[in-house]
C-alpha positions in Angstrom: 0.0 0.0 0.0 1.4 3.4 -0.9 2.8 5.4 2.1 0.3 8.3 1.6 -2.7 6.0 2.0 -3.6 6.3 5.7 -6.7 4.2 6.0 -6.9 0.5 5.9 -9.1 0.4 2.7 -6.6 2.5 0.7 -8.4 5.8 1.0 -6.3 8.9 0.9 -6.8 11.2 3.9 -6.2 15.0 3.9 -5.9 17.1 7.1 -5.6 20.9 7.5 -2.2 20.9 5.7 -3.9 19.4 2.7 -1.1 16.8 2.5 -2.0 13.2 1.7 -1.8 10.9 4.7 -2.6 13.6 7.2 -5.8 14.0 9.3 -7.4 16.5 11.7 -7.5 14.7 15.1 -10.9 14.4 16.7 -12.6 15.9 13.6 -15.4 14.0 11.8 -14.4 12.1 8.7 -15.9 12.9 5.3 -15.5 9.9 2.9 -15.6 10.9 -0.7 -15.8 8.1 -3.3 -14.9 9.2 -6.8 -14.1 8.0 -10.3 -12.0 10.4 -12.4 -13.9 9.3 -15.5 -17.3 9.8 -14.0 -19.1 13.0 -15.1 -21.3 13.0 -12.0 -18.2 12.8 -9.8 -16.9 15.8 -11.7 -20.2 17.7 -11.0 -19.9 16.8 -7.3 -16.4 18.1 -7.2 -17.3 21.3 -9.0 -20.2 22.0 -6.6 -18.6 20.9 -3.3 -14.8 21.2 -3.6 -14.5 24.7 -2.1 -16.7 23.8 0.9 -14.9 20.6 1.6 -11.5 22.3 1.3 -12.7 25.0 3.7 -13.9 22.5 6.3 -10.6 20.5 6.1 -8.2 23.5 6.2 -10.2 24.9 9.2 -9.6 21.6 11.0 -13.4 20.9 11.2 -13.2 17.7 9.2 -10.8 15.2 7.7 -11.6 14.2 4.1 -10.8 10.7 2.9 -10.8 10.3 -0.9 -11.5 6.8 -2.2 -10.6 6.8 -5.9 -12.2 3.9 -7.8 -12.9 2.8 -11.3 -16.6 2.3 -12.2 -17.7 -0.5 -14.4 -18.9 2.1 -16.9 -15.4 3.7 -17.1 -13.8 0.2 -17.3 -16.2 -0.8 -20.1 -15.4 2.4 -22.0 -11.7 1.8 -21.8 -11.9 -1.9 -22.9 -11.5 -2.4 -26.6 -14.6 -3.9 -28.2 -14.4 -7.5 -29.3 -14.6 -8.1 -33.1 -18.1 -9.1 -34.3 -18.8 -12.8 -34.7 -18.6 -13.9 -38.3 
């Protein structure tokens, strides 16, 4: 597991310093599951990123990002099989 993953399931935590692997002690944890190829995840990030960053830098929360690859993204990146004759 990479050194900057600080939670057992591989999530990447960010504390007030906004450095991977840090946390804000005694603050609630906000788990964010995302897929970089997902348009809805991009919408969520656009709408909420500033608020999440403000909470984290103020020490009011620790955010843990859980990057994943959705089956839709996986299917889109897999070459199609040739058609059967």
